[in-house]
C-alpha positions in Angstrom: 68.3 69.5 52.1 66.4 66.5 50.9 66.7 67.6 47.3 70.5 68.0 47.7 70.8 64.6 49.4 68.9 62.8 46.6 71.3 64.1 43.9 74.3 66.0 45.2 76.1 66.4 41.9 73.2 68.2 40.3 73.5 70.8 43.1 77.3 71.1 42.7 78.3 68.7 45.5 80.3 65.5 45.3 80.2 64.6 49.0 78.1 65.7 52.0 78.8 65.9 55.7 76.5 66.3 58.6 76.7 67.2 62.3 74.1 66.8 65.0 73.7 67.7 68.6 71.6 65.6 71.1 68.7 64.1 69.1 70.2 65.6 66.0 73.2 63.3 66.6 70.8 60.3 66.2 69.5 61.8 63.0 73.0 62.2 61.6 73.8 58.6 62.5 70.6 57.5 60.7 71.6 59.4 57.6 75.1 57.9 57.7 73.6 54.4 57.6 71.6 55.3 54.4 74.6 56.7 52.6 72.9 60.1 52.2 75.9 61.7 53.9 79.5 60.7 53.6 80.9 61.9 56.9 79.2 62.4 60.3 79.9 64.2 63.6 77.6 63.3 66.5 77.9 65.6 69.5 76.5 64.2 72.8 74.0 62.1 70.8 70.7 60.9 72.2 69.1 57.5 72.0 71.8 55.8 70.0 71.3 52.0 70.0 73.8 49.2 69.2 71.8 48.7 66.0 72.4 52.3 65.0 76.1 51.9 65.5 76.2 48.6 63.7 74.5 50.1 60.6 77.0 52.9 60.1 78.6 52.9 56.6 80.7 56.1 56.6 83.3 57.8 58.9 81.8 59.1 62.1 83.1 61.1 65.1 81.3 60.9 68.5 82.0 63.8 70.9 80.7 62.3 74.1 79.7 64.0 77.4 80.9 62.6 80.7 77.5 62.9 82.4 74.6 62.1 80.1 72.3 59.2 81.1 70.9 58.8 77.5 74.3 58.1 76.0 76.5 57.6 79.1 80.3 57.5 79.1 80.1 53.8 80.0 77.7 53.1 77.1 79.9 55.1 74.7 83.0 53.2 75.9 81.3 49.8 75.5 80.1 50.8 72.0 83.7 51.8 71.1 85.0 48.5 72.4 82.5 46.5 70.4 83.2 48.5 67.3 87.0 47.9 67.7 86.4 44.2 68.2 84.3 43.8 65.1 86.9 45.4 63.0 84.8 48.2 61.5 86.0 49.1 58.0 84.9 52.8 58.1 86.8 55.3 60.2 85.4 56.2 63.6 86.5 58.0 66.7 85.0 58.4 70.1 86.1 61.5 72.1 85.3 61.6 75.8 85.2 65.0 77.5 85.5 65.1 81.3 83.3 67.4 83.4 80.7 67.8 80.6 77.0 67.2 80.4 74.5 67.0 77.5 74.7 70.2 75.5 78.3 71.0 76.1 79.1 71.2 72.4 76.0 73.3 71.6 75.3 75.5 74.7 78.3 75.2 77.0 78.8 76.9 80.3 81.6 79.2 79.1 82.3 80.3 82.7 83.6 76.8 83.5 87.1 76.7 82.0 87.1 72.9 81.5 83.7 73.0 79.8 84.8 75.9 77.6 87.9 73.9 76.6 85.8 70.8 75.8 83.5 72.9 73.7 86.3 74.4 71.7 88.1 71.1 71.3 84.9 69.3 70.1 84.3 72.0 67.6 87.8 71.8 66.2 87.7 68.0 66.3 84.6 68.1 64.1 86.2 70.5 61.6 89.3 68.3 61.5 87.2 65.2 61.0 85.4 66.7 58.0 88.7 67.8 56.5 90.2 64.3 56.9 87.3 62.4 55.5 85.5 64.5 52.9 
């Protein structure tokens, strides 16, 4: 992957996207800030700071769990508010999924109808985000 990110056209790519789950969400955000990927999807990301969000350069979708102390719903809503207030130039979107916890987009409890619906919606939102911004 590192070779592709260093020179995408030599590998047949013009643009790259990335998605991450939990800590992988933080890594996708870090790559977004370096311009190594052009579009990002962060599902229930871990350890995202205000500095991480301020450094974003490209479109990013956040699929946020309702119950997740590391990236709480309140923290996500505050980050979204601050981003709106600063007039971010790149596209961004925060989705908030009720009755979900960390991992809902990677290893959901499919026996819970609401969690299953959130999982399916987050997956489709990610695909739609890539299609719209790649």
